C-alpha positions in Angstrom: 53.2 23.0 155.4 57.0 22.7 156.0 59.6 25.7 154.9 62.3 24.5 152.3 65.1 26.3 150.5 65.2 25.7 146.6 68.8 25.7 145.0 67.7 25.8 141.1 71.3 25.2 139.7 72.1 22.3 142.0 69.0 20.9 141.8 68.9 20.3 145.9 67.0 21.3 148.5 67.0 21.7 152.5 63.6 21.1 154.2 62.0 21.6 157.8 64.4 24.1 159.3 63.0 27.1 161.6 63.3 29.8 159.2 63.6 30.0 155.3 67.5 31.7 156.3 68.4 28.3 158.3 68.3 26.5 155.5 69.9 29.0 153.1 72.7 29.5 155.2 72.8 25.3 155.5 73.1 25.5 151.6 75.3 28.6 151.4 77.8 26.8 154.0 77.8 23.8 151.4 78.6 26.1 148.4 75.3 27.3 147.2 75.4 30.5 145.5 72.5 32.6 147.2 71.1 34.2 143.8 70.2 30.4 143.0 68.4 30.1 146.5 64.8 30.4 146.7 62.2 29.9 149.8 59.2 28.4 149.6 56.7 26.3 151.7 55.5 22.5 150.8 52.5 22.0 151.5 52.6 18.1 151.3 48.5 17.1 151.2 48.4 19.1 147.8 49.3 17.9 144.5 51.7 19.9 142.4 51.9 22.6 141.8 49.7 23.9 144.8 52.2 22.1 146.6 54.2 24.6 146.5 53.7 28.2 148.1 56.5 30.8 146.9 56.5 33.3 150.2 59.8 34.1 151.9 61.6 36.8 153.1 64.5 36.0 151.5 63.1 36.0 148.2 63.2 39.8 148.3 65.9 40.4 146.0 66.1 43.7 144.4 69.3 43.4 142.3 67.7 40.1 140.9 64.6 42.3 139.9 62.3 40.3 142.4 60.9 42.8 144.9 58.3 41.0 146.7 58.3 37.4 148.6 56.9 35.7 145.8 58.7 34.6 143.3 58.2 36.5 140.7 60.0 35.4 137.3 57.7 32.2 136.0 61.0 30.8 134.7 62.2 30.7 138.2 59.1 28.7 139.6 58.8 26.7 136.8 62.3 25.4 138.2 61.4 25.4 141.4 58.2 23.3 141.0 60.2 20.7 138.8 62.8 19.8 141.8 60.2 19.7 144.5 58.2 17.2 142.1 61.8 15.3 141.6 62.6 15.1 145.5 59.3 14.8 146.8 57.3 12.8 145.2 
């Protein structure tokens, strides 16, 4: 399992940091907007969509109606899975 943060606007991903917050900072420093960044865990031995696990503290965003570590909006989850599918496989 590796940690990753996906920018759903730019369709890029930062992978392998110690914490999701490290990857988030990396993308923010390169022009990403925080509201577009979602933390995931990638399980390379699994097929999509099970390869993507939505579990990160950076996903807790009450102002975006996401009140848990999970990504509650199904359209955001679909975007993340599609991006991972393009970049990983």
